[in-house]
C-alpha positions in Angstrom: 0.0 0.0 0.0 2.9 2.3 0.7 4.2 1.8 -2.8 0.8 2.9 -4.2 1.1 6.3 -2.4 4.6 6.8 -3.5 3.9 6.3 -7.2 0.5 7.9 -7.5 1.8 11.3 -8.5 -0.5 13.2 -6.2 0.9 16.0 -3.9 -0.5 18.2 -1.3 0.9 21.6 -0.4 -0.4 24.7 1.2 1.3 28.1 0.5 0.3 31.2 2.4 1.8 34.6 2.9 0.6 37.8 4.6 2.0 41.4 4.6 0.8 44.3 6.7 1.4 47.8 5.5 0.7 50.7 7.9 0.6 54.5 7.5 -1.0 54.4 4.0 -3.9 56.7 3.1 -6.2 56.8 0.1 -8.1 60.0 -0.6 -10.7 60.6 -3.3 -11.6 64.1 -4.4 -13.7 65.9 -6.9 -13.2 68.3 -9.8 -16.4 70.2 -10.7 -17.2 73.5 -12.2 -20.4 75.5 -12.3 -21.4 78.6 -14.1 -23.6 81.0 -12.1 -25.1 84.5 -12.4 -23.0 87.1 -10.6 -26.0 88.9 -9.2 -27.5 86.0 -7.2 -25.3 82.9 -7.7 -28.0 80.9 -9.4 -27.0 78.5 -12.2 -27.3 79.5 -15.8 -27.8 77.4 -18.9 -28.0 80.2 -21.4 -25.9 83.4 -21.7 -26.9 85.4 -24.8 -30.4 85.4 -26.2 -30.2 88.5 -28.4 -32.8 89.4 -31.0 -32.5 92.0 -33.8 -28.8 92.8 -33.3 -27.8 95.6 -35.6 -24.3 97.0 -36.6 -22.8 98.8 -33.7 -25.1 96.9 -31.3 -23.9 94.7 -28.5 -25.1 92.8 -25.5 -23.3 92.3 -22.2 -23.6 89.4 -19.7 -21.8 88.5 -16.5 -21.0 85.0 -15.3 -19.3 83.4 -12.3 -17.2 80.3 -12.6 -17.2 78.4 -9.3 -15.0 75.6 -8.0 -17.7 73.2 -6.9 -15.3 70.3 -6.1 -12.3 70.2 -3.8 -9.6 70.1 -6.5 -8.0 73.2 -8.1 -8.1 73.2 -11.9 -7.3 74.8 -15.2 -10.1 75.5 -17.6 -10.6 76.3 -21.2 -13.3 78.4 -22.7 -14.3 77.6 -26.3 -17.0 78.9 -28.6 -18.6 76.4 -31.0 -21.2 77.3 -33.7 -24.1 74.8 -33.6 -26.7 76.3 -36.0 -27.0 79.3 -38.2 -25.6 81.4 -41.0 -21.9 80.9 -41.4 -21.2 84.5 -42.4 -23.3 86.0 -39.6 -21.7 83.7 -37.0 -18.2 84.7 -38.4 -19.2 88.4 -38.1 -20.0 88.2 -34.4 -17.2 89.5 -32.1 -16.9 88.2 -28.5 -15.1 90.2 -25.8 -14.2 88.5 -22.5 -13.0 90.5 -19.5 -11.7 89.3 -16.2 -10.8 91.8 -13.4 -11.6 94.6 -16.0 -8.8 93.3 -18.3 -9.6 92.1 -21.8 -8.6 88.5 -22.0 -10.1 87.8 -25.5 -11.5 90.0 -28.3 -12.1 88.4 -31.6 -14.3 86.3 -33.8 -16.8 84.2 -32.0 -15.7 81.0 -33.8 -12.0 81.5 -32.8 -12.5 81.7 -29.1 -10.1 79.4 -27.2 -9.0 80.8 -23.9 -7.1 78.9 -21.1 -7.1 80.0 -17.4 -6.7 78.7 -13.9 -9.3 79.0 -11.2 -8.4 81.7 -8.6 -7.3 80.6 -5.1 -10.6 81.5 -3.7 -12.4 79.2 -6.2 -14.3 82.1 -8.0 -13.7 83.6 -11.4 -16.0 86.4 -12.6 -16.3 87.1 -16.3 -17.9 89.8 -18.3 -18.8 88.8 -21.8 -19.9 90.9 -24.7 -21.2 90.0 -28.1 -21.3 92.6 -30.8 -21.8 93.1 -34.6 -19.5 95.5 -36.3 -20.3 94.8 -40.0 -23.1 96.5 -41.8 -23.1 94.1 -44.7 -26.7 93.7 -46.0 -26.0 89.9 -46.4 -26.2 89.7 -42.6 -29.8 91.1 -42.3 -32.3 88.8 -40.6 -29.8 85.9 -39.9 -29.4 83.7 -36.9 -26.4 82.2 -35.1 -26.6 79.6 -32.3 -23.4 78.7 -30.5 -22.2 77.0 -27.4 -19.7 78.3 -24.9 -17.9 75.3 -23.6 -16.1 75.2 -20.3 -13.7 72.3 -19.9 -11.7 71.7 -16.8 -8.6 69.6 -16.4 -5.9 68.7 -13.9 -2.9 67.8 -16.2 -3.9 68.1 -19.9 -6.7 70.0 -21.6 -7.3 67.0 -23.9 -7.9 64.6 -20.9 -11.0 62.4 -21.3 -10.4 60.2 -18.2 -9.1 61.0 -14.8 -10.2 64.4 -13.3 -12.0 66.7 -15.8 -15.4 68.3 -16.2 -17.2 69.9 -19.1 -20.2 72.3 -19.0 -22.0 73.9 -21.9 -23.8 77.2 -22.1 -26.1 77.8 -25.1 -26.4 81.1 -26.9 -28.7 82.5 -29.7 -28.2 85.8 -31.6 -30.4 87.0 -34.4 -29.8 90.1 -36.6 -32.3 92.8 -37.3 -32.7 94.8 -40.4 -30.9 98.0 -41.4 -30.3 100.1 -44.5 -26.8 101.1 -45.7 -26.8 104.8 -46.3 -23.5 104.8 -48.2 -23.6 106.3 -51.7 
C-alpha cells in the first residue's frame, strides 16, 4: 500500500503569505465647475439670447465660474457654432473681460482661452457679443453657439481622470438695417 502512495503522482501543499502595510492613506476628491449668475449665484444654462442685433449693437452678460469640487483646476473656454448662417456667425465678435482686463477680443468661432481658477475658487467674467459689420447679407440671420467650459488637472485633452465639461447655449439674431453709403 505504501508503494501505491509513492507512485500515485499526487501531492498536497499549502502556500500562504501575509503582509501588513501601515501608514498608507487613500483620498478621493472631486473636480467640478459650475457657471452661475454674478447677481444671485443661481446656475445659468444660457448666456446670450439676443434678437434683432444691428451693426454697432452689443449685449453684455456676466458669469461666475465656481469651483464646486475640492480640487483646483485649469479650464478652457471655447465657442462652437451649432446652427445658423456661417457669415453671420463669423461676423460676431466676442469680448471676454476678467478683473476689468480684456482676455479675449475676436471672432466668436475663434474663441479658445485657457485660465486657472483663482485661489478663492471664484472667477468672474464679463462677456460681450457685438456686430460691427453692416453688410446687407447679414440682415435677418441667426447664429446659435455653445460656450464650452472644460476643466482639467494635467492636460486640456484629458478624457479620463479628473476633468469636467459644462456647456452654455447662446442665440443671436440680426435685425434689419439700410446702408446709407452712396
